[in-house]
N, C-alpha and C positions, 0 to 999 in steps of 0.2 A: 467442344460443345456440340450437342446433337442439334440439327437444324431440320425443320419441317417445312414443306411448302406453305407459307402464310402470306397473305396479301392484305396490307393495311393502307389506310389513307391518313392523312395528318390528324383528321378529326378523330380517329381512334385512339389516339394518344393525348387528346385533350380530356382533361378531367371536367367534373361538374363544377369545379371550385372557380369562383371569380377571381380573375388575376389582378392583384393588388400591388402593383409597383407604382411609382410616380409617373404620370403621363410623360412620355418621351424618354423613359429610362431605356438604357441599352439592354436590359435584361429580356424585354420583350422580343427583340430581334433574335437574341441567343435563344430563347425559349422555342420561337418558330423554327430556327435552324435545327435545333435538336430533334423536335417533333417531326420535322420533315425528314431528317435523316433516318430517324427511327423506322420509317416505313421500308427502307432498303435493308435493314438489319437481317431480315429474313428468319427471325425466331419468334415464337409466341411472346406477346407482351408480359405474360404471367412469369416469364423466365427473365425478366428485366427488373432491376432494383436501382433506384436512386438513393443515396444518403447524403445527407447535408448537416452542418453545424448550426451556426447562429448568425444572422445578418440578413440583408436583403436578399442575397443569393440563395439563402437556406429555405426560401419558401419554394423552391423549385420542385422538390417532390409532390407538393399538393397539387400542382398544375400538370403533371405526367399521370396519364391513366396507365400506371404500372404499380409494382410494388414500390414501396418507399418508406423511409424512415428520417423523421427530423430529430437528429441526435443532439449532442450537448456541444458548447463551444469548444471548437478546435479539434473535436474527437472523431469527426466523421471518417478519416482514414483508418483509424482503429476499428470502429464499428464494421466498416465496409471489409476490413481484412477478415473479421470473423464470419462476416457473411458469404465472403468468396470460397473461404478455406472449407467451410461446413458444407456447401453445395457447388460443385464444379460446373454445374449445368447452367448456372446463372451468369448473365452478363451484369457486372456491378459497376455502377457509375457514382462517383462523388463530385458533388457541387459545392464550391466554398468561395469564400471572398478572399481578398489579401489580407485583411485583419483577422479573420477567423482562421485563415490557413498557415500565415506566416507569423502570427504573433503567439497567441496562446497556444495554436496548433502546430508550431513549427517542428517540434521533435515528432510528432504523429506523421507529419507529411514527409520528413526525411526518411525515417525508417521504412515507411511503406514502399519508398522508392528504392531504397537500399536493398530491401528484401526481395523486391521485384514481385509483389503481390499482383495477382491477376485482376487489378481494378483500373478504371479509367478515372482520372482525376482532372476536373474542369475548374480552373481557378479564374474567377471573374476578378480582374484587377481594375479597379476605378481610382486607386491611389488616395482612398479617403474612407473614413468610417461614415457609411450612408445612414445605417438604421438608427445609430445613436446621435444622429444630426450634425456630422460634419467635422469630426475630430480627425487629426492627422493619422495615418495609418504606416505600417512599416514600409510601404513603397512610396509614400509621399516625398517629393523631391526636398532637397535640402533649402531651408529658407522659408518653406510653405507656411503662410499665415492662415491659422484655422482657430476654432473656439478654444482647443486645447494647446495652441501654440501661438498665441496673439503677437509674439514679436518674432515669429518665424522658427521653423524646426532646426534644431543644431544637430540632428541625427543624420548619418549617411544612410540612405535608402537601401533596402534588400533589392537585389536583381534576381527575380524568381528563375530566370532561365540559368543563371549561373550556379543558384543554389540546388536546383534539380540535377544539373550535370555534376557538380561537385558530390552529390549523393549517389552517384553512378546510376542515374536513371536510364533505363533501356530505351525509353521512347520520350523525347522532348520536343515540344511544338509551340508556337505561337500564333494566333489569329486575332481578328479585330471584329467586333460586334457587328458593324455595318456591312462588312464584306462576307455575305452568306456563302458565295462560292468557295472562298478560301476556308471557312469554317467547315463546310460540308467535306471538302477534300481531307482537312485534317482530322474530323471525326471519322472519316471512312478508314483511314490509315491507323488511327488509335485504336478502333474496335476491333481490326483485324490482327492487332499486334498481341502477341503472347506475352503477358506480364503486366507491369504497371505502365500505364501511359500518362504523361503529364502535359496538360495543354492549358497554357495561358492566354486568355481571352481578354484583350483590351476593351473594357466596357465602360462606356460615358455615364457619369452621374450627372444629369443635366441641373440637378438642384444644388449639390454642394461641390461640385467640381467640373463643370461644364467646360467642353472644348479642351480638355486635358490632352486629347490625342490628335488635335487638329493638324499637327505637323505630319500626320500619317493619313488623315481621312479627307481633307480638302482636295479639290481637284488639282490644284498645284503641288500639295504636299505628296499625294499619292505618288506622283510621277518623280518628285525630286527626292524623297526619302525613303520610300519602301524599297528594301533589298529583298527581293523574292528569291527564297532558297528553293531550288528545284533539283532533285537528285540527278546527277550525271551532267548538268548543265554549268557552263562558266558563269560566275556571279558578276553580272553587270547590271547597272542601273543609271537612273539619271534622265532629265528631260530629252536628251538626244543620245541615251545610252553611252554617254561619255565618261562614266565612272565605273571602277572595278573594284573587286576585293582581292587582295593578295595575301599570302602568308609568308612571313619573313622572320625566321628564327622562332617559330612558333606563336608568333603575333599577328592577328588579322588586322589588316589596314585598308583604308580606303584611298585609292589614288586615282590619278587621271590615266585613262587608258592610253592616251597619246605619249605618255612618259614611260611606257613599259612594252614588253614583247606579248604577244597573245598567249604564249607559253607560261608566262608568269601569273596569269589570271588563274585564281582559285576555282576549281571545278568541284561543286559541291557533291559530297560523298555521305549520305545519311548512315551508311553501314561501317563507317570509320570505327574501329574497335576502340582506338585511343579517344577518350573522351576530351582531351586537352584541345583538340581541333575545334570541336563544337562549342567547348568553353570559350575559347578564343573569339569564335563568332558572337557570342553572346556578349562579349565585352565591347563590341563595336559601339553600343549605346547603352547607358545604363538606365534607360526609360525611353518613352516615346518622343525622344528629341533628336531632330536631325536624321542622318541616315541609321535606319533601325531594320534589322533583319526579322522577316516573318516567314512563316511556313515551317517545315519539318527540320529541326537541327540535327537530331539523332534518331536512328531506328535499327536497334541491333537485336539479336537473338541470345538469350541465356536462359538458363534453368529458372523456373518461377519458384516462389516460396511455396504455393499451392501444390505443385508437382512434388517437391521435395517432402512436404509433410504428409501427403498422401502415399508417397513412396514408403515412407516409414511405417505408416499404418498397415499397408499391404504387406510389407515384410514381416511385420509382427504377427499378422494373421496367418501368413504362410508357415511361420515356424511353429505354430500350434502349441506353443509352451505357455504354461500358465505362470503368470508373475506372481512374486511374492512381496506383497506391500511392505510388510513388516521389515523384511530384508533390505528393501529399497531405502526405507526410512532411516534405519540403523547402519547403512553401508558406510557413511562417512560423517565425521564430525560429532560424534556421540560419546559420552562417557557416563560413568556411574558416580554418583556422589554419595560417599558414606555419610551416616548419620551417627 
């Protein structure tokens, strides 16, 4: 992507639309974090596109003074794929919720990540359907009592990190709405990544699922439960830094540092080609409960879908051969039926 020396303030990315989320919603903080980060991106805002599906998070494009499209339920990754492939100069972002992306949009998300399309996907995970007023979502914890599950859900929730890594996503990260510094760091790395970037953001819905993430956001919870993944650093945490993460037989485990040698502590490597390591880290917690990793799980380089498609187009142009549509249509699977 070509860059020009442009200087913006956050207000340059604020649209003239009134922001309409519930007072206290975590979406406000995420919006501010994204607008602030956009001032660092260094490209004209006319080269930035936000695509969304349906849900509270899907209002995001209206509030960004960039190009944007409010598409249909679950299909934002597919729409964004078309935008990205059609114009390589664009910085394309997808904003989606846990219901939008992981329920009706599950297949679109998986294949955008598998193909390594050059788009950045921000998944706002509040573990509830907010726009439709409080039904359980694919990430709601088992036993969750909601309007659509009055006796408690009986379904095992999806783990977005595990899903993305299982789809061979080349960039996978997690942040928290109220942690602007962490969100900015993750956005910075995601935007510079070549290919698909998947960022789960724990987002509090203070109306229908308030304090869902308090084990990671309270003063005590931050210290006790947040496992900060930093590339090249041993993974330790706790009130007195007394806990550590180890890898044994391919399984990540939380142990007391006093019970192991320092050599046994896992040193985080976002560039590890084998996704099973990052996948194992994603299994330390099935949600925001107890010790939970945040930060960048994986960041590897591989060819992007956009590059491959444009490579084929360039090769076809270079050959200067004229195609025969009739021959192509009749090349396989055709036959004549006599009368």
